[in-house]
N, C-alpha and C positions, 0 to 999 in steps of 0.2 A: 570826198575821197573814198574810194572803195576799200572796204575792210577785207583783209585776208583771213578767211576762215575755212579750214578743212581739218579733218581729223585723220590721224595716221594710225594704221593698224600695227600692232606689235609684230616684229619679225619680218616685215615686208620691205620692199625696195620701191622707191618712188623717184620720179624724174620731174623736175621743175624747169621748164623752158622759159627763159626771160626774153622780153623784147628790148628793154632798155636798162641802162645802168641804174636808174632811179628805182626800177622794179626790184632790182637786186637788194638795194639798201632797204627798201620798204619791207621786203620779205624777211631779211635778217632782223630788222627791228621788231617785227611782229612775231617771229617764229623762234628765235634763239632764246633759250632759257637755261643757262648754266646752273648747276652741273649736269642736268638731265640731257642737255644737248651739247655736242662738241662740234666745232667748225674746223674743217681742214681746207686751207686756202693754198693757192699756188706757191707762195713763199714759205709755207709751213707754219706761218704765224710765229716765227722764232724771234727772240730778242737778239739783236746783232752784236751786243757788247759782252755777251757771255758765251762760253763754250757749249757745245751740244749736250754734254752730260748735265750741265747745270740747267739748260733749257728743258731737259726731261724732268729733272728733280724739282725745280721751283714750283710748278703748278701742283705737283703731288703734295708737297709740304704745305702749300697755301690752302689746299682743300682738305688736308688732314687724311690723305689716302695712305693706307698701310704700305710701307716700303720694304717689308720683309720679302726676301727673295727677289728683290728688284733687279739685281744683276742678271739672274737667270731668265727672268721674264723679258728683260730688254734684249738679251742675246737671242732668245727664241723668236721674238717679234722681228728683229732685224733679219734673222735667218729666214723667216717665212717671206720676207720682202726681198730675198735674194742676196743678202750680204753674209759672207762667212765671218768667222770670229775675228780674224786679222783686220778685215775691212771695217768691222764694227768698232774695234778698238781705235783704229785710226780716225774714224768718223767722230767718235765721242770726244776726242781731244781738239777738234777743229772749231773755229768760229763759223757762224752761218754764212758769212760772205765768201768763205773758202769752199762752199758746197755747190754742187751742180743743182739746177732746178729740180731734178728728180730726187736727189739726196735730201733737199729741203722738204719735199713732200713726204718722203719716207720718215724723216725725223718727226715732222708734225703729226703724221699718222700714228707712229709708235707712241708719242706723247698722249695723243687723244685716246687711244685704246687703253693705255695705262690708267686713265681717269675713269674708265668704265661708264661711259654715258649710255643713256637709253636710246638716243638718236644721234647718228653720225651724219653730219652734213658735209658733203664733198662739193666745194665751190670752185668751178672753172679749173679743174686740176689736170686736164689733159693737154693744155696748150704749152708749147715750147719744149717738149720732150720727144725722144725717139719713139718709133713704132714699138720696139721691144719694151720700152719703159711704159708706154700706154697700156700694154698687156699686163704688166706688173701692177700698175695703178688700178686697173679694172679688177684685179684680184684682191685689192684692199678690203672690199666689202665682205668677201668670204672669210678673210682673216679676222675682221672685226666680229663677225658672227660666231667664229670659233671661241672668242673670249666673252662675248655677250650674245648668247644664242637667241634671245628674244629681242635683240637690238633692231632698230629700224634704220635703213640707209636712205638718205635723200641726196640725189645728185642734182646740183643746180648749175645750169650753164645756158649759153645762148644757142648752142648747136643742137639741132634735132637729129642729126645723123647717127649719133652714138646710141640711140635708144635700143636698137636691136641687140647690140653687144651687152647692154645692161640687163635686159630682160626685166624691165620695170613692171611692177604689178599695176601701177597707175601713173599717168603723166598729167601734169598740170601745166597750162600755158598762162603766163602772166603778162 
C-alpha cells in the first residue's frame, strides 16, 4: 500500500483531488490530527440530537478552549458567513436536521474556526448548494485565515474544475 507523505507549508492553500472513495478515507486516516487539524464535511459534522448552540459549545468544552467572549465571536463568524443577528439567533436554537445543506456547512465551519486549528480541511463541501452559496463557501478559507493567519487550507474533492477559483498553491492527485 502506498503511503501518503507530503509536507504542508504554513499559510498556504492546497487542493487534493481524489479518484476513489477509498482514497478519501486513506487520506483522512493518514492526515487528520486533531486538534491541529479540523475537518469540515458536507453535513457540518454536527450531532443530530442536540441544538446548534450545543454543537458549537461541546467541542470547545471537550478541548478546554477558552469560551470568554464566545457569543461575540460566534455572532461575528456567522456575520462573515452572511447571516445577520436575527438569522444567527434562529439558527442557534435549531436541530441539525432543520438546517439546509449550506447552513450545516456554515455551523460546522464556525465550530471549526472556534477550535483554532493549524490546518482546515474542507472535504467535498460544494455539492448540493446553490451558486451563491458556493461563493460563500469559497470565502470560508479567507475567513479562517482572518482568525488563524498562519493557518493552512486543504480542499479535498473529486472535482478538478474548482481549482481556478481556489487559487491553490499546490495540487495533489491521489
